[in-house]
DRENZA-841084 format. One line per 3 residues: their letters; for each residue x, y, z of C-alpha. Coordinates in Angstrom, 1 decimal, always signed. Example, Ala and Ser with C-alpha at 12.3 -4.5 7.8 and 13.67 -1.06 7.14 Angstrom:
2
as) +12.3,-4.5,+7.8 ~ +13.7,-1.1,+7.1
***
This chain:
433
mks) +91.8,+12.6,+58.2 ~ +88.1,+13.0,+58.6 ~ +86.7,+16.4,+58.0
taq) +85.5,+18.6,+60.8 ~ +82.0,+18.5,+59.3 ~ +81.9,+14.7,+59.5
nqt) +83.0,+14.7,+63.2 ~ +80.3,+17.1,+64.2 ~ +77.3,+15.6,+66.0
ytr) +73.8,+16.5,+64.5 ~ +71.2,+17.4,+67.0 ~ +67.6,+18.3,+66.4
pma) +66.6,+21.9,+67.1 ~ +65.2,+22.5,+70.6 ~ +61.4,+23.0,+70.8
fri) +60.1,+26.4,+71.8 ~ +59.5,+26.8,+75.5 ~ +56.0,+27.3,+76.7
pik) +55.3,+31.0,+77.3 ~ +54.9,+32.2,+80.9 ~ +51.4,+32.9,+82.2
gqq) +51.6,+36.6,+81.7 ~ +52.6,+36.2,+78.0 ~ +49.7,+33.8,+77.5
qla) +47.2,+36.2,+79.0 ~ +48.6,+39.1,+76.8 ~ +48.3,+36.9,+73.7
snw) +44.7,+35.9,+74.6 ~ +43.7,+39.6,+75.1 ~ +45.1,+40.5,+71.7
llf) +43.2,+37.7,+70.1 ~ +40.0,+38.9,+71.7 ~ +40.6,+42.5,+70.7
lgl) +41.3,+41.5,+67.0 ~ +38.2,+39.3,+67.0 ~ +36.0,+42.2,+68.3
ils) +37.4,+44.5,+65.6 ~ +36.8,+41.9,+62.9 ~ +33.2,+41.3,+64.1
iym) +32.4,+45.0,+64.1 ~ +33.9,+45.3,+60.5 ~ +31.8,+42.4,+59.3
ltl) +28.6,+43.9,+60.7 ~ +29.2,+47.2,+58.8 ~ +29.8,+45.6,+55.4
qpv) +27.4,+46.7,+52.7 ~ +26.4,+44.8,+49.5 ~ +28.4,+45.7,+46.4
mah) +26.1,+47.5,+44.0 ~ +28.4,+47.9,+41.0 ~ +31.3,+46.3,+39.1
gek) +34.1,+48.9,+39.7 ~ +33.6,+50.5,+36.3 ~ +34.3,+53.9,+37.7
nle) +37.8,+52.8,+38.7 ~ +38.9,+52.4,+35.1 ~ +41.0,+55.3,+33.9
pyv) +38.8,+58.1,+32.2 ~ +40.8,+58.1,+29.0 ~ +40.1,+54.3,+28.6
rmr) +36.4,+54.8,+29.1 ~ +36.2,+57.8,+26.8 ~ +38.5,+56.8,+24.0
tiq) +38.2,+53.1,+23.4 ~ +34.7,+51.6,+23.1 ~ +32.1,+54.4,+22.9
wyd) +28.7,+52.9,+23.6 ~ +25.3,+54.3,+22.5 ~ +21.7,+53.2,+22.0
vqw) +22.0,+50.4,+24.6 ~ +18.5,+49.0,+25.3 ~ +17.1,+46.1,+27.3
skq) +14.0,+44.4,+26.0 ~ +12.7,+44.2,+29.6 ~ +13.9,+44.6,+33.1
kfn) +11.5,+42.4,+35.0 ~ +11.1,+38.7,+34.1 ~ +11.1,+35.2,+35.5
vnd) +13.5,+32.4,+35.8 ~ +13.8,+30.7,+32.3 ~ +12.6,+33.8,+30.5
evt) +14.8,+35.5,+28.0 ~ +15.9,+39.1,+27.9 ~ +17.7,+40.8,+25.0
vtg) +20.2,+43.6,+25.2 ~ +21.0,+45.5,+22.0 ~ +23.0,+48.6,+21.2
kfh) +25.8,+50.1,+19.2 ~ +29.3,+51.2,+19.8 ~ +31.9,+53.2,+18.0
vae) +35.6,+52.2,+18.2 ~ +37.4,+55.4,+18.7 ~ +39.9,+56.6,+16.1
dwp) +42.0,+58.3,+18.7 ~ +42.8,+55.0,+20.5 ~ +45.1,+55.6,+23.5
isv) +48.7,+54.8,+22.8 ~ +49.1,+53.1,+26.2 ~ +46.2,+50.7,+25.5
pkp) +46.8,+47.7,+23.1 ~ +44.9,+47.9,+19.9 ~ +41.6,+46.0,+19.8
daa) +43.0,+43.1,+17.7 ~ +41.2,+40.6,+20.0 ~ +38.1,+41.6,+21.9
fln) +35.3,+39.6,+23.5 ~ +31.8,+40.9,+24.0 ~ +30.2,+39.7,+27.2
ist) +27.8,+40.6,+30.0 ~ +29.0,+41.5,+33.5 ~ +26.9,+40.0,+36.2
pgp) +27.3,+39.4,+40.0 ~ +27.7,+35.7,+39.6 ~ +25.9,+33.1,+37.4
vli) +22.5,+34.9,+37.6 ~ +22.0,+34.7,+33.8 ~ +23.2,+32.5,+31.0
rte) +24.1,+33.7,+27.5 ~ +22.2,+31.8,+24.8 ~ +22.9,+33.9,+21.7
ryl) +25.2,+36.6,+20.6 ~ +25.4,+38.7,+17.4 ~ +27.7,+41.4,+16.0
ngk) +26.4,+43.3,+13.0 ~ +23.7,+40.7,+12.6 ~ +26.2,+37.8,+12.4
pym) +26.3,+35.1,+15.1 ~ +29.7,+34.5,+16.6 ~ +31.3,+32.7,+19.5
nsv) +34.9,+33.7,+19.6 ~ +36.9,+36.9,+20.1 ~ +36.7,+39.5,+17.3
alq) +39.2,+42.0,+15.8 ~ +37.7,+45.5,+16.0 ~ +38.7,+48.3,+13.6
pgg) +39.3,+51.8,+15.1 ~ +36.9,+54.2,+13.5 ~ +34.3,+51.5,+12.9
dyd) +30.8,+51.3,+14.1 ~ +29.1,+48.0,+15.2 ~ +25.7,+47.0,+16.5
fkv) +25.3,+44.1,+18.9 ~ +22.7,+41.8,+20.3 ~ +23.0,+39.4,+23.2
vlk) +20.2,+37.1,+24.4 ~ +20.2,+36.1,+28.0 ~ +18.1,+33.6,+30.1
grl) +17.2,+34.2,+33.7 ~ +18.8,+31.7,+36.2 ~ +18.8,+33.0,+39.7
pgh) +16.0,+35.2,+41.3 ~ +17.1,+38.6,+42.6 ~ +17.8,+42.2,+41.9
yhi) +21.0,+42.7,+39.8 ~ +23.0,+45.4,+38.2 ~ +24.1,+44.2,+34.7
hpf) +26.4,+45.7,+32.1 ~ +27.5,+44.8,+28.6 ~ +31.2,+45.0,+28.3
fnl) +34.1,+44.3,+26.0 ~ +37.1,+42.5,+27.3 ~ +40.2,+43.8,+25.4
rda) +43.2,+41.6,+25.3 ~ +46.1,+42.9,+27.4 ~ +43.9,+45.9,+28.5
gqv) +40.9,+44.5,+30.5 ~ +37.2,+45.4,+30.5 ~ +35.5,+48.4,+29.1
mgp) +32.0,+48.6,+30.6 ~ +28.9,+49.8,+28.8 ~ +25.8,+51.4,+30.3
gaw) +24.2,+49.3,+33.0 ~ +20.7,+48.5,+34.1 ~ +18.9,+47.0,+37.0
ldi) +17.2,+43.6,+36.3 ~ +14.6,+41.9,+38.5 ~ +14.4,+38.1,+38.1
agn) +11.4,+36.5,+39.8 ~ +10.5,+32.8,+40.2 ~ +12.1,+29.8,+41.7
ead) +15.7,+28.8,+41.3 ~ +14.8,+25.1,+41.2 ~ +12.7,+25.6,+38.1
ftn) +15.7,+26.7,+36.0 ~ +16.5,+24.4,+33.0 ~ +19.4,+24.5,+30.7
nvq) +19.0,+21.6,+28.2 ~ +20.9,+21.5,+24.9 ~ +21.2,+18.9,+22.1
tin) +24.6,+17.6,+21.3 ~ +25.9,+16.9,+17.8 ~ +25.0,+13.2,+18.4
gem) +21.4,+14.2,+19.0 ~ +21.5,+13.5,+22.7 ~ +19.7,+16.0,+25.0
vnm) +21.8,+16.8,+28.0 ~ +21.3,+19.0,+31.1 ~ +24.2,+21.5,+31.1
ety) +23.8,+22.1,+34.8 ~ +24.8,+18.6,+35.7 ~ +26.4,+17.1,+32.6
glg) +29.9,+15.9,+33.4 ~ +29.7,+17.1,+37.0 ~ +30.6,+13.7,+38.5
ngi) +33.5,+13.3,+36.1 ~ +34.8,+16.7,+37.0 ~ +34.5,+16.1,+40.7
fwh) +36.4,+12.8,+40.4 ~ +39.3,+14.2,+38.6 ~ +39.6,+17.3,+40.7
sfw) +39.5,+15.1,+43.8 ~ +42.0,+12.6,+42.4 ~ +44.7,+15.2,+41.5
all) +44.1,+17.1,+44.8 ~ +44.6,+13.9,+46.8 ~ +47.7,+13.0,+44.8
gta) +49.2,+16.4,+45.2 ~ +48.3,+16.5,+48.9 ~ +49.9,+13.1,+49.5
wll) +53.1,+14.1,+47.8 ~ +53.3,+17.3,+49.9 ~ +52.6,+15.4,+53.2
wwv) +55.2,+12.9,+52.3 ~ +57.8,+15.7,+52.5 ~ +56.4,+18.0,+55.2
rrp) +56.2,+15.1,+57.7 ~ +59.9,+15.6,+58.2 ~ +61.8,+18.6,+59.8
lfi) +61.8,+21.5,+57.5 ~ +63.8,+24.7,+56.8 ~ +66.1,+25.3,+59.8
ary) +66.5,+21.6,+60.6 ~ +67.3,+20.7,+57.0 ~ +69.6,+23.7,+56.7
rml) +71.6,+22.5,+59.8 ~ +71.8,+19.0,+58.3 ~ +73.3,+20.5,+55.1
qag) +75.8,+22.4,+57.2 ~ +76.6,+19.2,+59.0 ~ +77.4,+17.4,+55.7
len) +74.3,+15.1,+56.0 ~ +72.7,+16.0,+52.7 ~ +72.5,+12.4,+51.6
elv) +70.1,+11.7,+54.5 ~ +67.6,+14.3,+53.3 ~ +66.5,+12.1,+50.3
tpl) +66.2,+8.4,+51.0 ~ +66.1,+5.6,+48.4 ~ +62.4,+5.2,+49.1
drn) +61.9,+8.9,+48.3 ~ +63.6,+8.4,+44.9 ~ +61.6,+5.3,+44.1
igk) +58.3,+7.1,+44.8 ~ +59.5,+10.0,+42.7 ~ +60.3,+7.7,+39.8
ail) +56.9,+6.0,+40.1 ~ +55.1,+9.3,+40.0 ~ +57.2,+10.6,+37.1
igv) +56.3,+7.5,+35.0 ~ +52.9,+6.8,+36.4 ~ +51.2,+10.2,+35.9
pvl) +51.9,+10.5,+32.2 ~ +50.9,+6.9,+31.6 ~ +47.7,+7.4,+33.5
vfa) +46.9,+10.6,+31.6 ~ +47.5,+9.0,+28.2 ~ +45.4,+5.9,+29.2
fyt) +42.4,+8.0,+30.2 ~ +42.8,+10.3,+27.2 ~ +42.6,+7.2,+25.0
mtv) +39.5,+6.0,+26.8 ~ +37.9,+9.4,+26.4 ~ +38.6,+9.6,+22.7
nky) +37.2,+6.2,+22.1 ~ +34.1,+7.0,+24.2 ~ +33.4,+10.4,+22.5
pka) +34.7,+10.0,+18.9 ~ +32.6,+12.9,+17.6 ~ +33.9,+15.8,+19.7
ipl) +34.8,+19.4,+18.7 ~ +37.7,+21.0,+20.6 ~ +37.4,+24.4,+22.3
qas) +37.7,+27.0,+19.6 ~ +40.5,+29.6,+19.8 ~ +40.1,+31.3,+16.4
ldq) +39.6,+35.0,+15.9 ~ +36.4,+36.1,+14.1 ~ +36.8,+38.7,+11.4
ilp) +33.6,+40.9,+11.3 ~ +33.8,+44.1,+9.4 ~ +32.3,+47.3,+10.7
lsa) +29.0,+48.5,+9.4 ~ +29.2,+49.5,+5.8 ~ +29.2,+53.2,+6.8
qvn) +28.7,+55.0,+10.1 ~ +25.2,+56.4,+10.5 ~ +25.2,+59.4,+8.1
agv) +29.0,+59.4,+8.2 ~ +30.5,+62.4,+6.4 ~ +27.3,+64.3,+6.2
vdv) +28.2,+66.3,+9.3 ~ +31.9,+67.1,+9.7 ~ +33.1,+68.1,+13.2
etl) +36.6,+69.3,+14.1 ~ +37.5,+69.9,+17.8 ~ +39.4,+73.1,+18.1
rae) +39.8,+73.3,+21.9 ~ +38.7,+71.5,+25.1 ~ +38.8,+72.9,+28.6
yri) +37.7,+71.3,+31.8 ~ +36.6,+73.9,+34.4 ~ +37.2,+72.3,+37.7
per) +35.1,+74.6,+40.0 ~ +32.1,+74.4,+37.6 ~ +32.6,+70.7,+36.8
amk) +32.1,+71.5,+33.2 ~ +33.8,+70.5,+30.0 ~ +33.8,+73.3,+27.4
lsl) +34.4,+72.3,+23.8 ~ +35.0,+74.5,+20.8 ~ +33.7,+72.7,+17.7
kik) +33.9,+73.7,+14.0 ~ +30.9,+72.1,+12.4 ~ +30.0,+71.8,+8.7
ngs) +26.5,+70.7,+7.8 ~ +26.7,+68.7,+4.6 ~ +23.0,+67.6,+4.8
dkp) +20.0,+69.2,+3.1 ~ +18.3,+70.0,+6.4 ~ +19.1,+72.2,+9.4
iqi) +20.6,+70.4,+12.3 ~ +21.0,+71.0,+16.1 ~ +23.2,+69.4,+18.7
gef) +21.1,+67.3,+21.0 ~ +23.4,+65.1,+22.9 ~ +27.1,+64.6,+23.9
atg) +28.1,+61.1,+25.2 ~ +31.4,+60.2,+26.8 ~ +32.4,+57.4,+29.2
svr) +28.8,+56.0,+29.2 ~ +27.5,+59.4,+30.5 ~ +24.9,+61.3,+28.4
fln) +24.7,+65.1,+28.5 ~ +21.4,+66.2,+26.9 ~ +20.3,+69.5,+25.4
kav) +16.8,+70.2,+26.8 ~ +15.9,+72.4,+23.8 ~ +16.2,+69.4,+21.4
pvp) +14.0,+66.3,+21.6 ~ +16.1,+63.2,+22.1 ~ +14.8,+59.7,+21.9
eqs) +14.5,+58.1,+25.4 ~ +16.6,+55.1,+26.4 ~ +16.0,+52.5,+29.1
nte) +19.5,+52.9,+30.5 ~ +20.2,+53.6,+34.1 ~ +19.2,+57.2,+34.9
svv) +22.3,+57.8,+37.1 ~ +24.4,+58.4,+34.0 ~ +22.2,+60.9,+32.2
ape) +22.4,+64.7,+32.7 ~ +19.0,+65.8,+31.3 ~ +19.9,+69.4,+31.2
gls) +23.7,+69.1,+31.1 ~ +24.4,+70.4,+27.6 ~ +24.4,+74.0,+26.6
ldn) +25.5,+76.0,+23.5 ~ +26.6,+79.6,+23.0 ~ +24.5,+79.7,+19.8
pap) +21.5,+77.4,+19.9 ~ +20.2,+78.3,+16.4 ~ +20.1,+75.4,+14.0
iqp) +23.0,+75.0,+11.6 ~ +21.6,+75.5,+8.1 ~ +22.4,+73.2,+5.1
geq) +25.9,+73.9,+3.8 ~ +26.7,+76.2,+6.7 ~ +30.0,+76.0,+8.6
rtv) +30.0,+77.4,+12.1 ~ +32.2,+77.4,+15.2 ~ +30.1,+76.4,+18.2
smt) +31.0,+76.5,+21.9 ~ +29.5,+73.5,+23.6 ~ +29.5,+73.0,+27.4
asd) +28.7,+69.7,+29.1 ~ +28.3,+70.5,+32.8 ~ +27.0,+68.3,+35.7
alw) +28.2,+66.8,+38.9 ~ +28.4,+63.5,+37.0 ~ +31.9,+64.5,+35.9
ese) +32.9,+64.1,+39.6 ~ +30.6,+61.3,+40.7 ~ +31.5,+59.1,+37.7
rld) +35.2,+60.0,+38.2 ~ +35.6,+61.3,+34.7 ~ +37.2,+64.5,+36.0
gli) +40.3,+62.4,+36.8 ~ +41.4,+62.7,+33.2 ~ +43.2,+66.0,+34.1
nda) +45.5,+63.9,+36.3 ~ +46.3,+61.3,+33.6 ~ +49.4,+61.2,+31.6
dsr) +47.2,+60.9,+28.5 ~ +44.8,+63.8,+29.3 ~ +42.6,+63.7,+26.2
igg) +38.8,+63.4,+25.9 ~ +36.8,+61.4,+23.4 ~ +33.1,+61.1,+22.8
lvf) +30.2,+61.2,+20.4 ~ +28.2,+64.2,+19.4 ~ +24.6,+63.6,+18.2
ffd) +22.9,+66.0,+15.8 ~ +19.2,+66.0,+15.0 ~ +17.2,+67.5,+12.1
peg) +13.6,+68.7,+12.3 ~ +12.3,+65.3,+11.3 ~ +14.2,+63.5,+14.1
ery) +16.9,+62.0,+11.9 ~ +20.1,+61.6,+13.8 ~ +23.7,+62.3,+12.7
vss) +26.6,+60.9,+14.8 ~ +30.2,+62.3,+14.9 ~ +33.1,+61.2,+17.0
ita) +35.3,+63.9,+18.5 ~ +38.6,+64.0,+20.4 ~ +41.0,+66.6,+21.8
avi) +43.6,+67.3,+24.4 ~ +42.1,+68.7,+27.6 ~ +43.3,+71.9,+29.3
pkf) +42.3,+72.1,+33.0 ~ +41.1,+75.4,+34.4 ~ +41.4,+75.8,+38.1
n) +39.5,+79.1,+38.5
***
């Protein structure tokens, strides 16, 4: 006996009926309304003026990479001119437990598109090209040389890209690039001695292969979507007509692609190796660069954080510090830096930096006892960093974090202007009144 499924007659699904006139008019009105809303929205769009650095959790910005002394050699230059960004950073000892350790980190520059190219990069005076393993508690200095490419007014940041954690932005600056885009040159000499233009080198080859694989993939998809899909195929399966879904021609084409693509790749790979016998593959090693031999004046001034409170109504962080001056000169607290925000003590001269002014509180730091700490003296000091920047830079969000701790750098200065740097950390207690 034949099965019931085999006796069934397969019919193609009926096409949708044309909507009545009222339905067509309603659909047209809805499309017009949506188009009007989209047009109004597009007209109200504003240019993006930052890179989202404020959206990163406060504890990540405060207790991972602690930037300081970031300087730009110049902020106005022309296309093809070079600009250098230098600075230092401290890798916090109190690294957040929820952030992977900095076993692989990549120093780069955050730009709104290819407006600059990076020509040189140094860490602790050593040139390097790959990712690097950073040591918590270590201090590093960096230098990156950039070359102007596209004219315009841009907000630029140095940043570290941490594996499995994302970007940690450093202090930014506005750069003005003048000149003509057409004048930009990017010529390099290969290991064979050939001078090539990196803007166009290999462009035709790249376009060819992208187009080839795109066309092949599109043809393969069109070969299948030209037939009834989904519901129609499902009904064919239910009707026992699964053998008609894949024809002998389909199988032959599939076999040809299965064999032809690997053969084609191998053939062109062999041609490339023969044409470019002296080639260096992309490097994936991990550079090992030790921190500076010693943090600036490390151990000379010892700081222990006894208590940290964030007073929400006052937008102020109050820190109780036990400080021991092991130097031979009196010292004063001149600056507290956290999350790329600098709180300055107006009573202590602090060297100026060319960083963006929006992350500096010129009078944001105060002490309960401003008298200098004498050599050999140990004193408990109440330090308050207060400013609206806690809110505008979204650092006050740390009280809502599961890891509600603060980290930062305290800068001490002696009468001769010598600086002593200490890293501090503590759990934060919020005060609501």
